[in-house]
Residue frames relative to the residue before (quaternion, step in Angstrom):
aa qw qx qy qz dx dy dz
M 1.0000 0.0000 0.0000 0.0000 0.00 0.00 0.00
K 0.6647 0.5102 -0.3468 0.4215 3.62 0.82 -0.86
R 0.5913 0.5721 -0.3655 0.4353 3.62 1.06 -0.71
I 0.6703 0.4919 -0.2905 0.4736 3.58 0.97 -0.98
I 0.6392 0.5158 -0.3451 0.4542 3.65 0.89 -0.80
L 0.6712 0.4806 -0.3132 0.4695 3.70 0.84 -0.87
A 0.6382 0.5457 -0.3196 0.4390 3.54 1.02 -0.84
L 0.6825 0.4649 -0.3117 0.4701 3.58 0.89 -0.90
S 0.6139 0.5631 -0.3844 0.3978 3.64 0.95 -0.43
A 0.6172 0.5259 -0.3367 0.4786 3.54 1.16 -0.68
L 0.7240 0.4198 -0.2945 0.4613 3.55 0.94 -0.70
F 0.4639 0.7028 -0.4335 0.3209 3.54 1.20 -0.36
V 0.6669 0.5078 -0.2813 0.4671 3.61 1.07 -0.88
L 0.7217 0.4428 -0.2444 0.4726 3.58 1.19 -0.36
T 0.7734 0.2999 -0.1080 0.5480 3.50 1.27 -0.62
S 0.4383 -0.6862 0.4938 0.3054 3.63 -1.09 0.28
C 0.0934 -0.7742 0.6162 0.1105 3.53 -1.18 0.19
N 0.3896 -0.6993 0.5423 0.2551 3.62 -1.22 0.22
F 0.2924 -0.7904 0.5188 0.1438 3.54 -0.75 1.06
T 0.0811 -0.7582 0.6423 0.0772 3.63 -1.21 0.63
E 0.1040 -0.7410 0.6591 0.0758 3.59 -0.90 0.94
E 0.0450 0.8119 -0.5744 0.0943 3.54 -0.56 1.26
I 0.0489 -0.7781 0.6262 0.0117 3.47 -1.13 1.00
T 0.1186 -0.7859 0.6052 0.0445 3.52 -0.88 0.92
F 0.1847 -0.7991 0.5681 0.0673 3.54 -0.75 1.17
N 0.3176 -0.6924 0.6199 0.1880 3.53 -1.25 0.67
E 0.7290 -0.4332 0.3145 0.4266 3.53 -1.42 0.29
D 0.7504 0.4297 -0.2174 0.4527 3.63 0.97 -0.87
G 0.6230 -0.5846 0.3106 0.4168 3.57 1.29 0.29
S 0.5394 0.5674 -0.4332 0.4465 3.61 1.29 -0.09
G 0.0670 0.8301 -0.5520 0.0407 3.54 -1.28 0.14
E 0.4082 -0.6790 0.5516 0.2609 3.55 -1.23 -0.33
F 0.2147 -0.7392 0.6344 0.0708 3.47 -1.19 1.07
I 0.0043 0.7983 -0.6019 0.0193 3.54 -0.90 1.00
M 0.1076 -0.7545 0.6440 0.0662 3.59 -0.86 0.99
S 0.0088 -0.8463 0.5274 -0.0746 3.52 -0.39 1.31
Y 0.2424 -0.7925 0.5516 0.0950 3.51 -1.15 0.54
D 0.3160 -0.7329 0.5766 0.1747 3.59 -0.72 1.03
M 0.0317 -0.8474 0.5285 -0.0393 3.52 -0.23 1.35
S 0.1931 0.8168 -0.5189 0.1624 3.58 1.18 0.66
E 0.6264 0.5108 -0.3633 0.4634 3.67 1.09 -0.57
V 0.5874 0.5712 -0.3645 0.4426 3.49 1.08 -0.75
M 0.6612 0.4969 -0.3119 0.4676 3.60 0.86 -1.07
K 0.6629 0.4936 -0.3389 0.4495 3.61 0.87 -0.75
A 0.6262 0.5208 -0.3542 0.4596 3.54 1.09 -0.70
F 0.5732 0.5737 -0.3731 0.4506 3.66 1.08 -0.56
E 0.7003 0.4805 -0.2755 0.4504 3.43 0.87 -1.08
D 0.6252 0.5287 -0.3329 0.4677 3.61 1.08 -0.73
M 0.6812 0.4990 -0.3016 0.4428 3.57 0.95 -0.90
G 0.6032 0.5864 -0.3682 0.3959 3.57 1.22 -0.52
G 0.4547 -0.7165 0.4501 0.2779 3.66 1.17 -0.29
G 0.7247 -0.4490 0.3286 0.4066 3.51 -1.38 0.11
Q 0.6483 0.5454 -0.3351 0.4122 3.54 0.95 -0.82
Q 0.6722 0.4823 -0.3141 0.4657 3.58 0.91 -0.86
K 0.6301 0.5618 -0.3262 0.4253 3.58 1.10 -0.85
S 0.7195 0.4840 -0.2428 0.4349 3.51 1.05 -0.94
E 0.5586 0.5989 -0.3765 0.4331 3.56 1.35 -0.52
E 0.4385 -0.6370 0.5705 0.2765 3.58 -1.28 0.72
K 0.1890 0.7737 -0.5870 0.1451 3.59 -0.61 1.03
E 0.5602 -0.6370 0.4317 0.3067 3.45 -1.18 0.76
K 0.4216 -0.7051 0.5101 0.2547 3.63 -0.83 0.86
V 0.4186 -0.7164 0.5025 0.2432 3.59 -0.85 1.04
K 0.0589 0.7661 -0.6379 0.0522 3.57 -0.97 0.86
M 0.2048 0.7641 -0.5856 0.1769 3.59 -0.73 1.15
D 0.0845 -0.7336 0.6734 0.0359 3.45 -1.29 0.61
S 0.0976 0.8428 -0.5168 0.1147 3.59 0.04 1.26
V 0.0769 -0.7365 0.6706 0.0443 3.50 -1.17 0.80
V 0.0767 -0.7953 0.6014 -0.0012 3.53 -0.79 1.08
Y 0.1528 -0.7801 0.6015 0.0787 3.60 -0.67 1.07
F 0.4430 -0.7212 0.4541 0.2783 3.60 -0.64 0.98
K 0.5844 0.5753 -0.3741 0.4330 3.61 1.13 -0.53
D 0.6458 0.4914 -0.3274 0.4840 3.58 1.09 -0.69
L 0.6365 0.5128 -0.3478 0.4593 3.66 1.00 -0.67
L 0.5986 0.5635 -0.3637 0.4379 3.63 1.08 -0.71
V 0.6682 0.4835 -0.2922 0.4842 3.54 1.03 -0.88
E 0.6802 0.5169 -0.2878 0.4329 3.55 0.93 -0.95
K 0.7710 0.3186 -0.1382 0.5338 3.54 1.05 -0.87
A 0.2052 0.8333 -0.4920 0.1463 3.57 1.29 0.42
D 0.6731 0.5151 -0.3159 0.4264 3.65 0.81 -0.96
S 0.6554 0.4986 -0.2876 0.4891 3.55 1.00 -1.07
I 0.6799 0.5160 -0.3158 0.4145 3.64 0.78 -0.96
A 0.6080 0.5967 -0.3014 0.4282 3.51 1.19 -0.80
Q 0.6451 0.5031 -0.3005 0.4904 3.59 1.26 -0.41
L 0.5865 0.5904 -0.3826 0.4014 3.63 1.17 -0.21
P 0.6245 -0.5105 0.3917 0.4428 3.60 -1.18 0.35
Q 0.6892 -0.5216 0.3315 0.3782 3.58 -1.16 0.66
E 0.6709 0.5225 -0.2952 0.4356 3.57 0.97 -1.03
E 0.6399 0.5078 -0.3179 0.4813 3.59 1.04 -0.77
Q 0.6397 0.5299 -0.3440 0.4379 3.60 0.98 -0.85
E 0.6482 0.5098 -0.2997 0.4797 3.57 1.02 -0.86
Q 0.6134 0.5366 -0.3515 0.4607 3.65 0.96 -0.65
L 0.6826 0.4920 -0.2662 0.4702 3.52 0.95 -0.96
K 0.6349 0.5464 -0.3056 0.4527 3.55 1.07 -0.87
A 0.6176 0.5681 -0.3121 0.4453 3.62 1.20 -0.83
L 0.7044 0.4643 -0.2546 0.4726 3.63 1.17 -0.54
E 0.3191 0.7827 -0.4937 0.2047 3.61 1.17 0.21
D 0.6688 0.5042 -0.3143 0.4469 3.67 1.14 -0.56
V 0.5555 0.6495 -0.3853 0.3480 3.58 1.16 -0.34
V 0.1001 -0.7756 0.6216 0.0453 3.57 -1.14 0.78
M 0.1633 -0.7449 0.6417 0.0816 3.67 -1.06 0.74
K 0.0414 -0.7811 0.6230 0.0027 3.54 -0.94 0.98
M 0.0094 -0.7739 0.6328 -0.0233 3.49 -1.20 0.78
K 0.0226 -0.7661 0.6420 -0.0181 3.58 -0.89 0.95
M 0.0947 0.8007 -0.5860 0.0810 3.53 -0.82 1.03
D 0.0995 0.7707 -0.6257 0.0684 3.49 -0.89 0.94
E 0.3222 -0.7929 0.4939 0.1534 3.62 -0.07 1.37
A 0.6421 0.5606 -0.3239 0.4104 3.54 0.91 -0.93
E 0.7775 0.3117 -0.1702 0.5190 3.54 1.05 -0.85
G 0.5295 -0.6754 0.3918 0.3317 3.54 1.29 0.12
V 0.4554 0.7049 -0.4019 0.3665 3.60 1.22 0.50
F 0.1948 0.7636 -0.6044 0.1167 3.50 -0.82 0.89
D 0.1039 0.8090 -0.5603 0.1442 3.55 -0.15 1.34
F 0.0684 -0.8103 0.5802 -0.0469 3.54 -0.87 1.20
G 0.1565 0.8291 -0.5304 0.0823 3.58 -0.78 0.71
F 0.2861 -0.6943 0.6401 0.1623 3.54 -1.42 0.54
G 0.1451 0.7960 -0.5863 0.0409 3.50 -1.14 0.60
A 0.1940 -0.7632 0.6017 0.1338 3.58 -1.34 -0.08
T 0.4188 -0.6904 0.5322 0.2545 3.54 -1.13 0.62
F 0.0993 -0.7932 0.5983 0.0552 3.61 -1.13 0.43
K 0.4808 -0.6743 0.4842 0.2823 3.57 -1.13 0.72
S 0.7726 -0.0256 0.0063 0.6343 3.58 1.21 -0.53
L 0.6501 -0.5281 0.3627 0.4086 3.60 -1.20 0.43
A 0.5746 0.6016 -0.3896 0.3950 3.58 1.11 -0.50
E 0.6507 0.5103 -0.2971 0.4774 3.65 1.30 -0.35
L 0.4348 0.7414 -0.4468 0.2483 3.51 1.30 -0.21
P 0.5840 0.5377 -0.3971 0.4606 3.76 0.98 -0.73
Q 0.6808 0.4869 -0.3205 0.4435 3.69 0.77 -0.87
A 0.6495 0.5276 -0.3160 0.4471 3.47 1.07 -0.85
L 0.5978 0.5647 -0.3130 0.4751 3.58 1.14 -0.71
E 0.6617 0.5216 -0.2657 0.4686 3.48 0.99 -0.98
K 0.6550 0.5117 -0.2978 0.4695 3.55 1.05 -0.81
I 0.5871 0.5565 -0.3461 0.4752 3.54 1.17 -0.84
D 0.6631 0.5314 -0.2910 0.4396 3.63 0.83 -0.99
Q 0.6671 0.4976 -0.2843 0.4760 3.53 1.03 -0.93
A 0.6411 0.5022 -0.3303 0.4771 3.60 1.00 -0.67
K 0.6584 0.4930 -0.3428 0.4539 3.61 0.95 -0.75
N 0.6245 0.5586 -0.3181 0.4436 3.52 1.09 -0.93
M 0.6466 0.5093 -0.3067 0.4780 3.61 0.95 -0.90
N 0.6573 0.5243 -0.2989 0.4514 3.56 0.90 -0.85
S 0.7544 0.4186 -0.2020 0.4636 3.56 1.06 -0.82
K 0.3813 0.7788 -0.4319 0.2481 3.50 1.41 -0.14
G 0.7985 0.2328 -0.1680 0.5292 3.61 -0.68 0.95
N 0.6721 0.4716 -0.3270 0.4679 3.61 1.11 0.03
P 0.3292 -0.7924 0.4727 0.2006 3.61 -0.25 1.27
Q 0.5621 0.6024 -0.4276 0.3718 3.67 1.06 -0.43
F 0.5894 0.5669 -0.3684 0.4422 3.65 1.16 -0.54
S 0.6555 0.4999 -0.3413 0.4516 3.53 0.96 -0.75
Q 0.6302 0.5112 -0.3457 0.4713 3.58 1.06 -0.58
M 0.6071 0.5783 -0.3078 0.4498 3.46 1.09 -0.77
D 0.6813 0.4980 -0.2831 0.4557 3.53 0.90 -1.04
E 0.6754 0.4991 -0.3241 0.4356 3.60 1.02 -0.62
S 0.5127 0.6515 -0.4128 0.3771 3.58 1.27 -0.19
A 0.5321 -0.6200 0.4903 0.3034 3.61 -0.99 0.91
V 0.6797 0.4779 -0.3270 0.4501 3.59 0.80 -0.81
A 0.6649 0.4880 -0.3200 0.4662 3.63 0.93 -0.81
Q 0.6499 0.5334 -0.3077 0.4455 3.55 1.07 -0.80
A 0.6142 0.5468 -0.3282 0.4648 3.55 1.13 -0.76
S 0.6721 0.4811 -0.2980 0.4775 3.67 0.98 -0.76
E 0.7065 0.4692 -0.2730 0.4540 3.51 0.91 -0.94
N 0.7178 0.4767 -0.2520 0.4404 3.60 1.04 -0.67
M 0.4113 0.7617 -0.4211 0.2708 3.47 1.46 -0.28
F 0.7386 0.4283 -0.2601 0.4509 3.58 0.80 -0.95
E 0.5025 0.6059 -0.4739 0.3947 3.59 1.07 0.31
Y 0.7846 0.2840 -0.1738 0.5231 3.58 1.21 -0.41
V 0.6048 0.5132 -0.3467 0.5006 3.55 1.41 0.11
D 0.0139 -0.7711 0.6361 0.0235 3.67 -1.05 0.74
F 0.2864 -0.7295 0.6108 0.1126 3.44 -1.57 0.44
S 0.0042 -0.7625 0.6434 0.0677 3.41 -1.32 0.39
Y 0.0551 0.8070 -0.5866 0.0407 3.58 -1.13 0.61
D 0.0987 -0.8221 0.5605 0.0159 3.66 -0.63 1.03
G 0.6362 -0.5085 0.3443 0.4671 3.59 1.19 0.19
K 0.7423 0.3253 -0.2045 0.5490 3.57 1.25 -0.37
T 0.7904 0.1045 -0.0238 0.6032 3.64 0.93 -0.79
F 0.1138 -0.7517 0.6477 0.0497 3.44 -1.08 0.94
S 0.0606 -0.8033 0.5924 -0.0117 3.60 -1.00 0.93
R 0.1210 -0.7214 0.6783 0.0699 3.46 -1.27 0.77
F 0.1334 0.8316 -0.5143 0.1615 3.54 -0.37 1.16
L 0.4942 -0.6180 0.4933 0.3614 3.67 -1.27 0.34
K 0.5371 -0.6258 0.4673 0.3185 3.52 -1.16 0.75
K 0.6406 -0.5755 0.3615 0.3574 3.55 -1.12 0.84
D 0.7449 0.4209 -0.2445 0.4563 3.57 0.90 -0.81
F 0.4031 0.7410 -0.4575 0.2814 3.60 1.28 0.12
K 0.0194 0.7628 -0.6459 0.0231 3.57 -1.02 0.90
Q 0.4559 -0.6874 0.5023 0.2594 3.48 -0.83 1.06
S 0.2945 -0.7628 0.5530 0.1598 3.65 -0.86 1.04
K 0.3558 -0.7630 0.5032 0.1950 3.49 -0.57 1.19
E 0.6038 0.5853 -0.3174 0.4383 3.51 1.27 -0.64
D 0.6584 0.5224 -0.2893 0.4582 3.47 1.06 -0.98
I 0.6397 0.5197 -0.3003 0.4801 3.57 1.08 -0.90
E 0.6583 0.4968 -0.3196 0.4665 3.59 0.91 -0.85
K 0.6353 0.5242 -0.3203 0.4680 3.67 1.04 -0.76
L 0.6403 0.4997 -0.3174 0.4895 3.56 1.01 -0.85
D 0.6589 0.4768 -0.3335 0.4767 3.71 0.78 -0.90
Q 0.6571 0.5119 -0.3394 0.4372 3.62 0.80 -0.78
E 0.6544 0.5061 -0.3252 0.4581 3.57 0.89 -0.92
I 0.6671 0.5098 -0.3191 0.4395 3.60 0.96 -0.89
S 0.6326 0.5634 -0.3062 0.4343 3.56 1.08 -0.86
E 0.7177 0.4483 -0.2209 0.4849 3.57 1.22 -0.68
M 0.5055 0.6902 -0.4150 0.3096 3.61 1.18 -0.05
G 0.3840 -0.7405 0.4997 0.2333 3.66 1.07 -0.11
E 0.8363 -0.0847 0.0649 0.5378 3.62 -0.85 -1.00
S 0.6530 0.5303 -0.3533 0.4093 3.69 1.03 -0.44
K 0.4546 0.7379 -0.4197 0.2696 3.57 1.27 -0.34
E 0.6560 0.5426 -0.3040 0.4276 3.50 0.89 -0.97
M 0.6619 0.5050 -0.2902 0.4718 3.56 1.03 -0.99
F 0.6635 0.4927 -0.3316 0.4551 3.58 0.84 -0.80
E 0.6435 0.5275 -0.3303 0.4456 3.63 0.97 -0.83
K 0.6834 0.4607 -0.2951 0.4834 3.64 1.18 -0.43
M 0.4521 0.7006 -0.4789 0.2747 3.63 1.10 -0.09
S 0.2414 -0.7763 0.5749 0.0924 3.54 -1.04 0.86
Y 0.1607 -0.7211 0.6600 0.1364 3.50 -1.48 0.34
T 0.0829 -0.8266 0.5564 0.0141 3.54 -0.63 1.17
L 0.2333 -0.7108 0.6453 0.1548 3.66 -1.10 0.73
I 0.0292 0.7412 -0.6705 0.0126 3.54 -1.05 0.84
Y 0.0003 0.7843 -0.6195 0.0325 3.66 -0.74 1.08
N 0.1171 -0.7956 0.5939 0.0238 3.55 -0.72 1.14
F 0.1234 -0.8223 0.5556 0.0039 3.53 -0.86 1.09
P 0.5389 -0.6385 0.4298 0.3424 3.62 -1.17 0.45
K 0.7721 0.2863 -0.1714 0.5409 3.54 1.29 -0.22
P 0.6376 -0.5386 0.3626 0.4147 3.69 -1.10 0.48
I 0.4557 -0.6714 0.5295 0.2472 3.55 -1.26 0.66
K 0.3282 -0.7492 0.5485 0.1738 3.47 -0.96 0.96
S 0.7855 -0.1260 0.1348 0.5907 3.54 0.93 -1.00
V 0.1249 -0.7535 0.6400 0.0844 3.48 -1.45 0.46
T 0.4357 -0.7371 0.4495 0.2545 3.63 -0.87 0.90
N 0.6449 0.5511 -0.3229 0.4198 3.56 1.01 -0.84
D 0.4594 -0.7284 0.4547 0.2275 3.58 -0.84 1.17
N 0.6731 0.4808 -0.2854 0.4840 3.53 1.22 -0.49
A 0.4598 0.7308 -0.4038 0.3024 3.59 1.24 0.00
V 0.0645 -0.7732 0.6295 0.0411 3.59 -0.92 0.79
I 0.2897 -0.7334 0.6035 0.1182 3.52 -0.91 1.25
S 0.4706 -0.6828 0.4903 0.2683 3.50 -1.09 0.87
K 0.7000 -0.4950 0.3129 0.4088 3.54 -1.31 0.40
D 0.6974 0.4449 -0.2778 0.4884 3.60 1.01 -0.71
G 0.5056 -0.7206 0.3732 0.2928 3.57 1.25 0.04
K 0.6632 0.5339 -0.2985 0.4312 3.54 1.28 -0.06
S 0.7257 0.3355 -0.2626 0.5402 3.62 1.14 0.22
V 0.1189 -0.7659 0.6275 0.0742 3.56 -1.18 0.62
T 0.1211 -0.7843 0.6080 0.0240 3.49 -1.07 0.99
V 0.0612 -0.7606 0.6463 -0.0071 3.55 -1.16 0.94
K 0.0150 0.8120 -0.5808 0.0555 3.60 -0.62 1.12
M 0.1354 0.7907 -0.5904 0.0889 3.47 -1.02 0.86
N 0.6550 -0.4914 0.3674 0.4410 3.59 -1.24 0.21
F 0.5246 -0.6842 0.4221 0.2802 3.54 -0.84 1.04
I 0.6973 0.4815 -0.2946 0.4417 3.57 0.86 -0.89
E 0.6482 0.4835 -0.3353 0.4833 3.53 1.06 -0.72
M 0.6009 0.5477 -0.3806 0.4406 3.62 1.01 -0.58
I 0.6638 0.5101 -0.3282 0.4375 3.53 0.94 -0.76
R 0.6488 0.5300 -0.2802 0.4687 3.47 1.14 -0.84
K 0.7798 0.1367 -0.0129 0.6108 3.57 1.22 -0.85
P 0.0664 -0.8567 0.5106 0.0311 3.60 0.51 1.10
E 0.5466 0.6180 -0.3969 0.4022 3.66 1.19 -0.37
T 0.5954 0.5835 -0.3729 0.4073 3.65 1.22 -0.38
M 0.7135 0.4122 -0.2915 0.4858 3.57 1.16 -0.05
A 0.3983 0.6907 -0.4760 0.3712 3.45 1.28 0.60
L 0.0955 0.8189 -0.5635 0.0536 3.62 -0.92 0.55
D 0.1498 -0.7138 0.6569 0.1910 3.60 -1.33 0.18
V 0.1123 -0.7762 0.6184 0.0496 3.51 -0.98 0.91
V 0.1590 -0.7916 0.5887 0.0394 3.51 -0.69 1.16
L 0.2654 -0.7972 0.5275 0.1254 3.58 -0.69 1.08
E 0.5263 -0.6329 0.4386 0.3608 3.56 -1.13 0.42
D 0.5916 -0.5934 0.3974 0.3742 3.66 -1.07 0.51
């Protein structure tokens, strides 16, 4: 699995993906945050890179649906971890709430990959996001392609988003909103536009990138303020999807208030 993850990172700088931010709440206010990436275009790039010979060969299509909880890895690798310096052991212990998900179905052209973390209350979400970043950094250690990816204006825009976005949830109303001190950076937008203009053949793909919000609740939804919001058939989930580049230019368009039924 690690080999696949490192490989997709190298292709991320060459291909687009679609982002999904998903939060699932439990009755007690605890939940799970998952940031996932639709890497179907990456899988297609793998196939194209394989050339005609690989395409013509008879080979079994890969199909997997994997969920890895870091807390389980800590138990499984306890003896090995015990041999590490105390500082490294503590760093790994701090990641026990992190989860990594991957779903791949070559026959259907599906390749979804995501990092997430559980939280006891929404107040812990900033810490959960920090743990996710730490887990991604540990996974990418020693891979120069990740450094190249981090320098991308597109990648920075997605990574920096949670510096100016905040959330609140009291069991009755959930809100996603911009922080009061947020100021749109003209320089960042210009850098993003410049990078996109220089993408050549990849430009069209990047301009089609999407960002999706999915919020799952333990009770039915009464109302949602965002005009682009779609409530699920069971009434307990809301989805908002828009163009990623436009969202970066106008982040207020992804703000919303969700009121739940009593």
